[in-house]
N, C-alpha and C positions, 0 to 999 in steps of 0.2 A: 637546394637545401641539403645539407649533409645528413646521412642516415642517423637515426637515433637508436640507442641501445634499448631494447624492450626492458621494462621494469620487471623484476621477479615477482612471482605470485605463487600462492598455494591455495587452490580452490578445489573443494570436494562437491561434486554434484549431489543434490539432496535426495532425489527419488524419481520414481516413474512418473511420466507425464503422458496422459492420453488426451489427444486433441482431435476434434472433428464434430461436425454438426450431428446431433443425435446421440453423442457418445455417453450421455447420462445413462442410457440403457445398459452400459457396462459397469455401473456402480456395484451391483450385486456381485458380479464376477470378480471385481477388483477387491471388494471388501471381505468376501467370504474367507480367504486364506489368513486374514489378519485378526479375526475375532468372531465372537458369536453373540455378544451383548453390546450393541452399539448405542452410544450417546449421540443423538443428532442435535447439533447446535445450530440454531437458525434465528432469523429475524421474523417476528410475527407479521411484519408488513409484506412478507412474501407469500403468505398463505393464500391470498386472494388470487395469485397467479398459479398456484399449485405446485411450485417447485419442491418444497419440503415434503408434501404428500407423495409426489412422484418418487422422490429419493427414498422415502420410507417404504413405499411399495416395492421398489427394486430390491432393497435389502431384505424385506420379508420374503419375497419370492425366492431369494437365494438361501433362505433358512435362518436368517439372523433375527434375533429379537431387537426391537428398536424402541428407544425411550427418548422422546423429543423434549429438549429444553429450548424454549423460544423467548427467553428473557434478555436477548441481546438488543442493545440500543447503540446508536451512533456514538463513536468514541468510547468503547467499553471501559468501565471502571473496575477497580479492584473489588467493589461490592458486587457487581454483576458476576465477576469470576467466582467469588465466594458462593453466591447463590447457585451457580452452575455446578460447583464442586459438591455442595450439599445434595443437589438433585442426583448427581452421578453416583454418590456414595449410597444413596437409598436404593439404587438399582444395580449396584455391583457390576459396573460396566467394564469391558476389557478392550474397547475400541471407541475412537472418537471420529465422527464425521461432521464436517462443517459445510453447510450449504448457505450461501449468502454473499454479501460484500465483504470488504476488508474487516469490518467490525466483527462479523461472525468468525472469520478466520482467526483474528487476534484473540477473541474471547475463548475460542476452542483451544488455542495453544496455551492461554493463561490457565484454563481449567486443567489442562494436562500437567502443567508445572505443579500446581497445588495438590491435585488428586494423587499424584505419584510421589512427590517429594515433601509435601507438607509446608507449613509456614505461611508467609504472606507474599504477595507479589513483590513488595519492596525488597524481599530477600534475594530476588533473582535479577535485580536491576544490573545491567551489564551483560556479560556473557559467560557461559560455562559454569554457572553457579549450582546447577542441579547435580547432585551426587549419585542419585539412583536412576535406574532405567525408567523410561517414560512409555506410555501406551502408544501403539501404532495409531496413525490417524490418516484421514483422507480429506482433501480439500476440494470443494466444488464451488468455484466462484460464479456468481450470477451477475457481476459487474465487470467492466473492463477498466480497471483503475489502479488499485493499490499494489497489485502484484504480491500481496501478502502470502498467497499460496506458494510462491517461489522462494520464500524466505524463512529463516529459522528464528526470527525475532517476532515477539508479540509486543505491540504497543498498547499499554494499559494505562489509563489515567488514574492517578492517585486522587481519590475523592477529597482528601483533606487539603491538599495543596493545589489541585487542578493541574499538576504537572504530568506530562506524559512520561512513562517509564518504558525504556526499551529493554526487554528481557529476552535474551537470546541463548539458544542452545541447539546444537545440531539434532539432539534427541527429540526436540519439539517440532522439527520440520515434518511436513506431511510425507508419509511413505508413498502415497499415490495422489496425484492431482488430476482431476478431470476437467478439461477445458471444452465445454460444449457451448459454442456461440449462440445456439438457439435460445439458451437461457437468458442471454443479454438482450434479446428482442423485447422483453417485458420492461426494460428500464424506462422510466419516464424521461422526457427530454432533459430535465434539469439534472437528473442523476447521470445520464449519459455525458452531459457537459462537464460536471464537476469531477467525475471520476476520470474522464478522458484527459482533462487538463492536468490532473494530478499525475497520470501516467506520462504525459509529455514532460512534466517537470522532472520526473524520475529519470527519464532518458537524458535530459539536458544536464542535470546536476551530477548524475553518476559518471557521465563522460569526462567531466573536468575535475572532479574532487581529487584530493591528494592521495587517496587510496586506489585510484583508478589504475588499471593494469591492462595488458593486451586482451585478456579474457573478458574482463568487465566491459572494456570499450567495444569489443565485438558485439556484446549483448546490447549496449547502449545504442550503437549505430543501427543494429537490426530493429530495435524498438522504434527508433525515430522513423526508419524507412516504412514501418507498418502504420505508425500512428499519424504522422504528418499528412499523408495524402488522403486519409480516410476520416479524420476527425470531423470536418465539416460535412462530409457525405452522410455520416450516420445521424447528424443533426437534421439535415434536409430530407433524408430518406431512411427513417428509423427501421423500416422493414428490409433494408438492403443487407442480406445475410453475409455475402462476401466481405462487405465493409465491416460489419460487426465482427466477423471472424478475424480480420486483420487487426482490429482494435484490441480484441481479447488477447491475441497472440503477442501484439506489441506491448501490452501492459505486462504480460508474463515475462517477456524478454527484459523489460525494464526492471521487474522485480528480481530477475536473475542478476542483472547488473548491480543492483543495490546489494544483494547478498555477497557478491564478489568484490564490492568496493564500499561505497557509502554515498551520502548525499551532501548537501551544503547548507549555506545560510538561508536560502529561500525557505526551507522547511523549518529552520529555527525561528524565522520571523512569523511563520504561519501559526505555530502552536499557541503563542500568547494571544493572538487574535481570536482563536477559537475559545480559549479559556475565559477571556474577559468579555467578549461580545457574542459568543455563541455562533460565530461565523462557521459555516460549513468549511471543512478543511480545503476542499477544492476551490472554493471562492477565495479564501485567503491566499492560496497558491497563485490563483489567476491574477490577483492584484499585484503580488510581489515579484513574480518571476521575471517580467521584462526589466525591472529595475535591478535585480540581482545580476542578470546577464550583462547589463551595462556596467555595473560595478566591477564585475570580474573580467571584463574585456581586456584590460591592460596585460593580464597574465594568462588568460585562457583563449585569446583570439584565434590562435592557430588551431586549437581543437574545435572551437565553435565553427570555424570555416569548413570542417568536415560535414557540418549540417547545412550550412548555407554560405553565401559569399563573404559575409562579415558578421561580427557580433551584433552590429546595429541592424543588419538585415534579419538576423535571427530574432532579435527583440521585436522587430516590427511584425514578423510572422506570428509570433506568440500573441502579440496585441491583436492581430487580425483574428486569431482563433477565439480569443476572449470576446471580441466584439461580435463575431458570428454566433457565439453561444449565448449572447445576451447577458453576460456576467458583468458585475461591477468592474470598473477599470481604475478606481481610486479608493483609497481608504475613506475619503470624505463621503463617497457614495454609500459606504457601508456603515456610516454613522460614527466613525472613529473620531474622537476628539483630539485636537493637537496637544492638549494638556496631558494626555496619557502616554505620549510617545516615548518619553524618557523611561517610564516604568516598563513599557513593552520592550524597549531596547535592552534594559537590564535583564529581563527575563529571557529574551531571545539569546542573549550572550551566554546564558547558562545551559542552553540546549546542546546536546552532544554533537549534532550535525554541524554546528558552527565551527567546530575544531577541524573539520575536514574540507572546509571551503578552499578553493584553489588560491584565492587571495586572502591572506590572513586578515581577520576582522577583529576590531575592538568594539567595545560598547558604543563608542562615538561613531564608528563606521556604520554600525547597525542603525543608530539613530538617524544618520544621514540617508540610509536607504529608506527608512520609514518616511522621512520627510519628503523624499522624492516621490513616494507613492501616495502621499496625502492628497 
């Protein structure tokens, strides 16, 4: 095979990354130079395992005042962001710290947009719409999945339309990310499964999308090398810390790959399923990803071969992961009606990630992918 000319790219690393078991203990040290009045954005479901309380203690011990906003729910909406902004304004904060999964990360970034620049989340759909400086922030993920801590985008759902808005700005990126795999030990098995398969999809889609480049592909491949051998291990052995560490680092590498490139039509197909059926994002991804791999195979097979022998082998590996996780393997299992597929295809075709799929897609193509997954 003749050598290929590497595609040009312009990528700016976002911030400091601290990785290692127990490194949450360094949160106070990392946050102290950034501010003195911290908004802690978190998920109330984490309080029973103590992660937010421990983070708060680390910051208080370092001399910071901490104000906790725990109004984050899955797939954060513009209303939740507005609630967080109101809470932040009452406490005159100068630093934001997110502790939780991707929803906490995205909500924290959304709060930063509105707190510093005003307006509504819809005003920032796209990228580089914020004209004023934004607050420094710290991201502490407790799941190994979204990679949001490695990205400058916040995914916020518009409550009126149920459409996800991608709002991006380098100023919204976390100045410091703390990756402590011990925090992921508390994930229930289903959370481990759905976040893990999401990270796998990030690695696969970012590798082949039209914006992929040598830097992003390096991150995609590193993500796959950490995720694929450890996904089933963390399901069978949830207390296996080395495997948890590999999954968390793999998810972070996949997030870096997205930041340097983009995703594809699998994520476009997943979002309407969440909006109409309330499917967890990772469940929707699990159902759709093998079919998207097969759809893209005619144009992406040489890249897929870097992950396994062939596109079909890769699709079968992903199907094996989904089966091992006990996740649904078809849309029918998820209760999706055949009669709604055309509407889903129309909405998926409006999603921004569809434009970066390696094989150009039309609404009819997406309908075919949904039908294959039914």
